[in-house]
C-alpha positions as CSV (number, residue, x, y, z in Angstrom):
1,M,139.6,30.6,162.3
2,R,142.5,29.1,160.8
3,S,143.2,31.8,158.3
4,H,143.0,34.3,161.4
5,R,145.7,32.4,163.3
6,I,148.0,32.8,160.2
7,H,147.2,36.5,159.9
8,N,148.0,36.9,163.6
9,I,151.5,35.1,162.6
10,A,151.9,37.2,160.2
11,N,151.3,40.2,162.1
12,V,154.0,39.1,164.4
13,L,156.3,38.2,162.0
14,G,156.1,41.6,160.6
15,T,156.9,43.4,163.8
16,I,159.8,41.2,164.2
17,V,161.1,42.1,161.0
18,L,160.3,45.9,161.3
19,W,161.8,45.5,164.6
20,C,164.6,43.6,163.3
21,A,164.9,46.6,161.0
22,A,164.8,49.3,162.9
23,T,167.6,48.0,165.3
24,L,169.7,47.5,162.3
25,S,169.0,50.8,161.2
26,T,169.6,52.4,164.7
27,H,173.1,50.2,164.8
28,T,173.9,51.5,161.3
29,T,173.1,54.8,161.8
30,A,175.4,54.8,165.3
31,A,178.0,52.8,163.5
32,T,177.8,55.5,160.5
33,S,178.3,58.4,163.3
34,V,181.2,56.7,165.0
35,D,182.9,55.9,161.8
36,A,182.2,59.5,160.5
37,S,183.6,60.6,163.9
38,E,186.6,58.1,163.3
39,A,187.0,59.6,159.7
40,A,187.0,63.2,160.6
41,N,189.7,62.7,163.4
42,D,191.6,60.8,161.1
43,R,191.3,63.9,158.6
44,I,192.2,66.4,160.6
45,A,195.0,64.6,162.6
46,W,198.4,66.3,160.7
47,W,196.5,69.9,161.0
48,R,196.4,69.4,164.6
49,E,199.7,68.5,164.5
50,A,200.9,71.0,162.5
51,R,199.7,74.3,164.5
52,F,201.0,76.9,162.2
53,G,200.3,77.5,158.6
54,L,201.1,80.2,156.0
55,F,197.9,82.6,154.6
56,I,198.1,84.9,151.9
57,H,196.1,87.5,150.7
58,W,196.7,88.5,147.1
59,G,195.4,90.4,144.3
60,P,195.5,93.6,141.6
61,V,194.7,95.8,144.8
62,S,198.5,95.4,146.3
63,L,198.9,97.9,143.2
64,E,196.7,100.7,145.4
65,G,198.3,99.4,149.4
66,A,194.6,99.0,150.4
67,E,192.5,96.3,151.7
68,I,191.2,93.5,149.5
69,G,187.9,93.2,148.7
70,W,186.7,95.8,151.5
71,S,188.4,98.8,149.5
72,R,186.2,98.3,146.4
73,G,183.6,100.9,146.9
74,G,179.8,100.5,145.9
75,D,176.8,98.2,147.1
76,R,177.9,95.3,149.6
77,R,174.7,93.7,149.4
78,G,174.1,94.6,153.3
79,Y,177.3,93.8,154.3
80,N,179.2,97.0,156.7
81,S,181.4,98.3,154.3
82,K,184.5,99.5,156.2
83,G,185.4,102.5,153.8
84,N,185.4,103.0,150.1
85,Q,188.7,104.2,149.5
86,I,188.9,103.1,145.4
87,P,185.7,103.7,142.9
88,V,184.5,100.8,141.6
89,D,185.2,101.3,138.3
90,V,189.1,101.9,139.0
91,Y,188.9,98.7,141.6
92,D,188.1,96.6,138.8
93,N,190.3,97.2,135.9
94,L,193.6,97.3,138.3
95,Y,194.0,93.6,137.2
96,K,195.0,95.0,133.8
97,Q,198.0,97.0,135.3
98,F,199.1,94.1,137.3
99,N,201.9,92.0,136.6
100,P,203.8,90.6,139.1
101,T,206.9,89.2,137.4
102,N,209.1,88.4,140.6
103,F,206.5,86.2,141.5
104,N,207.8,82.4,142.3
105,A,205.4,80.1,143.5
106,R,208.4,78.3,144.8
107,E,210.1,80.7,146.6
108,W,206.8,81.2,148.8
109,V,206.7,77.8,149.7
110,Q,210.6,78.0,150.9
111,I,210.0,81.0,152.8
112,A,206.6,79.4,154.9
113,Q,208.9,76.1,155.3
114,A,212.0,78.0,156.5
115,A,209.5,79.9,159.3
116,G,208.3,76.3,160.2
117,M,205.0,76.4,158.8
118,K,203.4,73.1,157.8
119,Y,200.8,74.5,155.5
120,L,199.5,77.2,153.1
121,V,196.6,78.4,152.4
122,F,195.8,81.2,149.6
123,T,193.2,83.4,148.5
124,S,192.3,82.2,144.9
125,R,189.1,84.7,145.1
126,H,188.2,87.3,147.2
127,H,185.3,89.4,148.2
128,D,186.1,91.5,145.3
129,G,185.4,88.9,142.6
130,F,188.7,88.5,141.0
131,N,189.7,85.4,140.5
132,M,193.4,84.7,141.2
133,F,193.1,81.3,138.7
134,D,191.7,80.1,135.4
135,T,188.1,79.9,135.6
136,K,185.5,79.4,133.2
137,A,182.6,81.0,135.2
138,N,183.8,84.5,133.9
139,D,187.0,86.7,132.3
140,Y,187.2,88.6,135.8
141,K,190.3,86.7,136.1
142,I,194.2,86.7,135.8
143,T,194.4,84.7,132.8
144,N,192.2,87.3,131.2
145,P,193.9,88.4,128.0
146,L,193.6,92.0,129.3
147,S,195.8,90.7,131.8
148,P,199.4,91.5,131.3
149,F,200.6,88.7,133.5
150,R,198.1,85.9,132.3
151,R,199.3,83.0,134.6
152,D,197.5,80.8,136.5
153,V,198.7,81.7,140.1
154,V,196.7,79.2,142.1
155,K,198.0,76.3,139.7
156,E,201.6,77.8,140.2
157,L,201.3,77.3,143.8
158,A,199.5,73.9,144.1
159,D,202.1,72.3,141.8
160,A,205.1,73.8,144.2
161,C,203.3,72.6,146.9
162,H,202.7,69.6,145.6
163,E,206.6,69.1,144.4
164,A,207.9,70.2,148.0
165,G,205.1,67.8,149.9
166,F,203.7,70.6,151.4
167,K,200.0,70.9,152.4
168,F,198.0,73.1,150.2
169,G,194.8,74.8,150.9
170,I,192.0,77.3,148.8
171,Y,190.8,80.1,150.1
172,Y,187.5,81.1,148.4
173,S,185.1,83.8,149.1
174,Q,181.3,82.7,148.7
175,P,180.3,86.6,148.6
176,D,181.4,88.2,145.5
177,W,180.5,92.1,145.5
178,R,180.8,92.4,141.6
179,H,178.3,89.5,140.7
180,P,175.1,91.1,139.2
181,D,173.0,87.8,140.6
182,A,174.6,87.8,143.8
183,F,172.1,87.6,146.9
184,T,169.1,88.9,144.3
185,P,165.8,87.7,145.3
186,D,164.9,86.6,141.8
187,R,168.5,85.8,140.6
188,H,170.5,83.8,143.6
189,A,169.7,80.9,142.3
190,Q,172.1,81.2,139.3
191,Y,174.9,82.7,141.1
192,L,174.8,79.2,143.4
193,D,175.5,77.6,140.2
194,Y,178.2,79.8,139.4
195,L,179.7,79.7,142.9
196,K,179.5,75.8,142.9
197,L,181.1,75.7,139.1
198,Q,184.1,77.5,140.8
199,V,184.3,75.2,143.7
200,R,184.1,72.2,141.1
201,E,187.2,73.9,139.6
202,L,189.2,74.4,142.0
203,L,188.8,71.1,143.5
204,T,189.3,68.8,139.9
205,G,191.8,71.2,138.3
206,Y,194.6,71.9,140.9
207,G,195.2,68.2,142.3
208,R,195.6,67.4,145.8
209,L,194.0,70.4,148.2
210,D,194.3,69.8,152.0
211,V,191.9,72.6,153.4
212,F,189.2,74.6,151.6
213,W,188.5,77.5,153.5
214,F,185.5,79.3,152.8
215,D,184.9,83.1,154.1
216,G,181.2,83.4,154.1
217,L,180.9,86.4,156.3
218,G,178.3,85.0,158.6
219,K,175.7,84.3,156.3
220,S,173.3,80.9,156.9
221,A,174.4,78.0,155.3
222,N,171.1,78.2,153.0
223,D,172.3,81.1,151.6
224,Y,175.1,79.4,149.9
225,D,173.5,75.5,149.6
226,A,176.2,74.7,151.9
227,T,175.0,71.2,152.4
228,T,175.2,70.4,148.8
229,L,178.6,72.2,148.6
230,N,180.1,70.7,151.4
231,R,179.1,67.1,150.2
232,T,180.6,67.7,146.6
233,I,183.6,68.8,148.2
234,R,184.1,65.9,150.2
235,E,182.8,63.5,147.1
236,L,185.6,64.8,145.1
237,Q,188.5,65.0,147.9
238,P,187.3,62.9,150.7
239,H,190.5,63.8,152.9
240,I,190.0,67.7,152.6
241,L,189.5,69.8,155.8
242,I,186.2,72.2,155.7
243,N,186.4,75.5,158.0
244,N,183.2,76.6,159.5
245,R,182.3,79.7,157.6
246,N,180.1,78.1,154.9
247,G,176.7,78.2,158.0
248,L,177.8,74.9,158.9
249,P,180.0,73.3,161.9
250,E,182.5,71.4,159.6
251,D,186.1,70.7,160.8
252,F,187.3,73.4,162.6
253,D,186.4,77.0,163.9
254,T,188.2,80.3,162.6
255,P,189.0,83.2,165.4
256,E,190.0,86.0,163.4
257,Q,192.5,88.8,164.6
258,H,192.6,87.7,168.0
259,V,193.9,84.3,169.8
260,G,190.8,81.8,170.5
261,N,189.7,80.8,173.9
262,Y,191.1,77.7,175.0
263,Q,189.2,74.7,173.5
264,D,190.5,71.1,173.3
265,H,186.7,69.7,172.3
266,R,186.8,70.9,169.0
267,P,189.6,72.2,166.7
268,W,190.4,75.9,165.8
269,E,192.7,77.9,164.1
270,S,193.3,81.7,164.7
271,C,193.8,83.7,161.5
272,I,196.0,86.6,162.4
273,T,198.0,89.2,160.1
274,I,202.1,89.6,160.6
275,C,201.3,93.0,159.8
276,Q,197.7,95.5,160.4
277,Q,196.2,94.8,156.8
278,W,195.4,91.2,155.1
279,A,196.7,92.8,151.7
280,W,200.0,94.4,151.4
281,K,200.3,98.4,152.9
282,P,203.3,100.1,152.3
283,D,204.9,101.0,155.6
284,D,202.2,98.6,157.4
285,R,203.2,98.7,161.2
286,M,204.9,95.4,161.5
287,K,204.6,92.5,164.6
288,D,208.2,92.3,166.5
289,L,209.4,88.9,167.0
290,Q,207.9,88.6,170.7
291,E,204.4,89.6,169.7
292,C,204.4,87.1,166.9
293,L,205.7,84.0,168.6
294,Q,203.8,84.8,172.1
295,T,200.6,84.7,169.7
296,L,201.9,81.1,168.2
297,L,202.3,79.9,171.8
298,R,199.2,81.3,173.0
299,C,197.3,79.8,170.3
300,A,199.1,76.2,170.7
301,G,198.4,76.5,174.7
302,G,194.7,77.2,173.6
303,D,195.1,73.7,171.8
304,G,194.5,75.7,168.6
305,N,196.3,76.6,165.7
306,L,197.8,80.0,164.0
307,L,196.9,80.6,160.5
308,F,199.7,83.9,159.9
309,N,198.9,86.2,157.0
310,V,201.2,87.8,154.8
311,G,200.7,90.2,151.7
312,P,202.7,90.0,149.0
313,M,203.9,93.5,147.0
314,P,202.8,94.1,143.5
315,D,205.7,92.8,142.0
316,G,204.9,89.4,143.3
317,R,207.7,89.1,146.3
318,I,206.6,88.9,149.6
319,E,208.3,92.1,151.7
320,P,211.6,91.2,152.7
321,R,211.1,92.8,156.5
322,Q,208.3,90.0,156.7
323,V,210.7,87.4,155.2
324,A,213.1,88.4,158.0
325,R,210.3,88.3,160.4
326,L,209.4,84.9,159.2
327,Q,212.9,83.7,159.4
328,E,213.5,84.8,163.0
329,I,210.2,82.7,164.1
330,G,211.6,79.5,161.7
331,R,214.8,79.9,163.8
332,W,213.0,80.0,167.0
333,L,210.8,76.8,166.0
334,K,213.8,75.0,165.0
335,E,215.1,75.1,168.6
336,Y,211.8,74.6,170.4
337,G,209.5,73.6,168.3
338,H,209.0,70.2,169.8
339,T,207.0,72.1,172.6
340,I,204.9,73.0,169.9
341,Y,204.6,70.9,166.8
342,G,202.2,67.6,167.6
343,T,201.6,68.5,171.1
344,R,198.1,69.3,172.8
345,G,197.1,72.8,174.5
346,G,197.0,72.6,178.6
347,P,196.9,71.9,181.0
348,Y,197.4,75.2,182.4
349,K,195.2,77.6,180.2
350,P,197.2,80.4,178.5
351,G,197.5,84.3,179.9
352,P,199.4,87.1,180.5
353,W,201.6,84.7,182.7
354,G,202.5,82.5,179.8
355,A,201.1,79.3,177.9
356,S,201.4,75.4,178.2
357,T,201.8,72.8,175.9
358,R,201.7,68.7,176.9
359,L,202.8,65.5,175.1
360,G,203.1,62.1,177.3
361,N,204.2,62.7,180.6
362,K,205.4,65.8,179.8
363,V,204.2,69.8,180.3
364,F,205.9,72.3,178.2
365,L,205.5,75.9,179.7
366,H,206.3,79.0,177.9
367,V,206.7,81.7,180.5
368,F,206.2,85.2,179.4
369,S,206.0,87.6,182.6
370,W,207.9,86.6,186.2
371,K,207.8,88.1,189.2
372,P,211.0,88.3,191.5
373,E,209.6,85.2,194.0
374,G,209.3,83.5,190.6
375,I,206.2,82.0,189.0
376,T,202.9,80.4,190.9
377,L,200.5,78.4,188.8
378,P,197.8,76.2,190.4
379,P,198.3,72.8,191.8
380,I,198.4,70.2,188.9
381,A,197.1,66.2,189.5
382,R,200.4,64.4,189.1
383,Q,203.6,64.3,191.2
384,V,206.4,66.1,189.2
385,T,209.6,64.3,189.1
386,A,211.7,66.4,187.0
387,G,212.3,70.0,185.9
388,R,214.5,71.6,183.4
389,V,214.9,75.1,181.6
390,L,215.3,74.4,177.5
391,S,215.9,78.1,177.1
392,G,219.0,77.6,179.1
393,G,219.5,78.2,183.0
394,N,218.1,75.8,185.9
395,V,214.6,75.8,187.6
396,S,213.6,75.5,191.2
397,V,210.1,73.4,191.4
398,E,208.6,73.0,194.5
399,Q,205.1,71.4,194.5
400,S,202.6,71.4,197.2
401,T,198.9,70.5,197.3
402,D,198.3,74.1,197.1
403,Q,200.3,75.1,194.4
404,L,203.1,74.6,192.0
405,R,206.0,77.4,192.3
406,L,209.0,77.7,189.6
407,Q,211.7,79.9,190.2
408,V,214.8,80.9,187.0
409,S,217.3,83.4,188.1
410,A,216.7,86.8,186.5
411,N,219.4,86.4,184.0
412,D,218.1,83.0,182.3
413,R,214.6,84.8,181.7
414,K,214.0,85.2,178.4
415,P,212.2,88.1,177.1
416,I,210.3,86.1,174.4
417,S,209.6,83.2,176.3
418,T,211.5,81.3,179.2
419,V,210.8,77.3,178.0
420,I,210.7,75.0,180.2
421,E,210.1,71.5,180.6
422,I,208.4,69.5,183.6
423,T,208.1,65.7,183.9
424,L,205.1,64.1,185.9
425,E,204.9,60.8,187.3
426,A,202.1,59.8,184.6
427,S,200.7,61.1,181.6
428,A,199.6,64.6,181.2
429,M,197.0,64.0,178.7
430,D,193.9,63.5,180.8
431,I,195.0,66.1,183.4
432,A,191.5,68.6,182.9
433,P,192.2,72.4,181.9
434,I,193.7,74.5,184.6
435,E,192.3,78.1,184.8
436,V,195.3,80.3,185.5
437,S,194.2,83.4,187.9
438,T,195.8,86.8,187.4
439,L,194.9,88.2,190.6
440,P,195.7,87.2,194.4
441,K,194.2,84.7,196.1
442,G,190.3,85.9,196.8
443,W,190.4,88.3,194.7
444,K,187.6,88.3,192.1
445,A,187.1,90.5,188.9
446,R,184.1,91.1,187.0
447,A,182.9,93.1,184.0
448,S,179.9,93.5,182.1
449,N,181.2,92.7,178.8
450,V,184.4,90.9,177.9
451,F,185.2,90.8,173.7
452,Q,184.3,87.7,172.2
453,G,183.9,85.9,175.8
454,N,187.5,85.3,175.0
455,S,189.2,84.9,178.6
456,H,192.3,86.1,177.1
457,Y,190.4,90.0,177.4
458,A,188.8,88.7,180.6
459,A,188.2,91.6,183.7
460,S,191.3,89.9,185.4
461,Q,193.8,91.3,182.7
462,A,193.1,95.2,183.9
463,F,194.2,94.0,187.3
464,D,197.3,91.8,186.8
465,G,200.0,94.6,186.6
466,D,200.9,93.4,183.1
467,L,200.9,96.4,180.4
468,D,200.7,94.1,177.4
469,S,197.4,92.4,178.4
470,R,193.7,94.3,178.5
471,W,190.3,94.4,179.4
472,A,188.2,94.5,176.4
473,T,184.6,94.4,175.1
474,D,182.8,93.6,171.7
475,N,182.6,96.3,169.2
476,G,179.9,98.6,169.5
477,T,179.6,98.3,173.1
478,H,179.5,102.1,174.5
479,Q,178.8,101.6,178.1
480,A,180.3,98.9,180.4
481,W,181.8,98.3,184.0
482,L,184.7,96.8,185.5
483,E,184.9,95.5,188.6
484,L,187.0,94.4,191.6
485,E,186.0,92.7,194.5
486,L,188.3,91.6,197.4
487,P,188.4,89.4,200.5
488,K,187.9,92.2,203.0
489,S,187.6,95.9,202.8
490,R,190.2,98.5,202.4
491,R,190.7,102.2,202.2
492,F,191.3,104.0,199.3
493,T,192.6,107.5,198.1
494,H,193.9,107.1,194.7
495,A,193.2,105.2,191.1
496,V,195.0,105.2,188.0
497,I,193.5,104.2,185.1
498,D,195.6,102.9,181.3
499,E,193.3,103.1,178.6
500,W,194.4,100.8,175.7
501,Y,195.1,103.8,173.7
502,Q,195.5,104.4,169.9
503,G,195.8,107.9,169.7
504,A,192.2,109.0,170.9
505,S,190.5,108.2,174.4
506,R,187.3,105.8,173.8
507,V,185.6,106.5,177.0
508,K,183.9,109.8,177.1
509,T,182.6,109.7,180.7
510,F,183.1,107.4,183.5
511,Q,182.7,107.2,187.1
512,I,184.6,105.5,189.8
513,Q,181.9,103.8,192.4
514,Y,182.5,101.7,195.8
515,W,179.7,99.2,197.2
516,D,177.8,100.5,200.3
517,G,174.5,99.0,200.6
518,D,174.4,100.6,197.0
519,W,176.8,102.1,194.4
520,K,178.4,105.2,195.5
521,T,180.7,107.6,193.2
522,A,183.9,108.4,194.7
523,A,185.1,110.1,191.1
524,E,183.9,111.0,187.9
525,G,185.8,112.3,184.6
526,G,185.8,112.5,180.8
527,T,188.5,111.2,178.6
528,I,191.0,108.9,179.9
529,G,194.1,108.3,177.5
530,N,197.5,107.0,179.3
531,K,198.0,106.4,183.0
532,R,195.4,108.9,184.4
533,E,195.6,109.6,188.1
534,I,192.6,110.4,189.8
535,A,192.2,111.6,193.4
536,L,189.5,109.8,195.2
537,K,186.9,110.9,197.9
538,P,188.3,108.4,200.5
539,F,186.5,105.8,201.4
540,T,186.7,102.2,202.8
541,A,184.8,99.0,200.7
542,A,185.7,95.4,199.7
543,R,183.9,96.1,195.7
544,V,185.0,98.9,193.6
545,R,183.8,99.2,190.1
546,L,184.8,101.5,187.0
547,N,181.4,102.4,185.6
548,I,182.1,103.6,181.8
549,L,178.7,105.6,181.0
550,E,179.8,106.5,177.4
551,A,182.4,105.6,174.9
552,T,182.8,105.6,171.2
553,E,183.6,102.4,170.5
554,G,183.8,99.0,172.6
555,P,186.1,100.4,176.0
556,T,189.5,98.5,176.5
557,I,191.5,99.5,179.6
558,K,195.3,98.0,180.2
559,E,195.2,98.5,183.9
560,F,192.6,100.0,186.7
561,L,194.8,100.1,189.9
562,L,193.5,101.5,193.5
563,E,195.6,102.4,196.3
């Protein structure tokens, strides 16, 4: 009996010990999770304040003026090819002619600083497999004895950034289209060993790295053993930021060649080219100053960063016209950078109207598009106590429970951005994001598809009277519809459709329809192009749509005007 009681006490004590251990484990896990979250926030704080960085795509392919990686012919192991402009045997031997004697790492860093940028990310190796650093993993590298240059570009850039106190990041492509073992059924493990060796080399041979920018082209974390790889990176340099292109979310998202959606719960960075191509191309169309700055402002207004790309020339210089454009951006930022650096996006979401950022009790409005009567924004949940035009002039501010109306004289409106600062009675930082409709009150716009779900390309953009905005659909979309619903029925007799037009109409056949118990057709046609005017069979309705029956690629419409 006594032994039985002792056994029971032991069971009870054992249960208590197990409960305590489980509780301690739960609390430890929770604490670890909180600590990890806090560590991640601390890690990325400088980056969120920076807002603007320089991306550089460069390699021997600049000799051909073709796109880096994608212009290499041959098998891409299941990736979409984008054209085979350069035969493999030619592409793979370009490095033997590549001698960029005018490359000056310090000059590149100075260009970035003059542009108002706060960090730099360089392509150590792209999908073509050529290494711009002195790797021991193979001989396909800039320091190969057959290369006339034989200088470690990554090292020189890292040293220049460290010397200038400038944040330095590495782009590294996990795919290597030249490597024989990559993504093969029986030899992929050897390829992963190669990949891990190179990542370790970059993390241990070039001093402090602030960003590790993967480019995994949509494959899974298992394809790269990403959990092991990223853990190694953080062990070697715990402060480092890692992007989301290794199959894991990590520190930030990376929308490409478009401004990301408003997103303040998770950091993001749009990577966008200053011209059309990532690598240098002679006479490539370069974005004008307005497009460059408004892109940066839309990123900051959406609570994201802009990683702006240049492609240096074969001689090692960044193209002078690109340098001149970056200097123009830098001059603008010297005057208005305080409305971007260190701010958070919002509370008004970006759109054709402009963008907003906030800091403390200040809201900075960057207005791109004005109507004669001024700009009308949705109401803001704080009393406005003051307003001033930072870009020159005076602003009239009228606040009500229904709206916030601002008026600046036509002479003081700037083509790039009229910069207005409004002061609130209390902090702006906890105001929920505010959607700014481009439609009159009560109007609704819908579409069957919107490019990557991005509000910058929403259906409403086709009804806002702004030819710089557009409704766009995802790549590969061949049928789509765009609909407008009014508060009450109106009579329509005429339509004008303005397609986003680049030499050829994507739309091949379409209908204009109205709702009368079911969809009825008022007009139909073939291609659209620039500002096609259409006489409608007169009708009265509250719902009208453009029904695209056939398109060669994702349709995109600048304006759909109904009269």
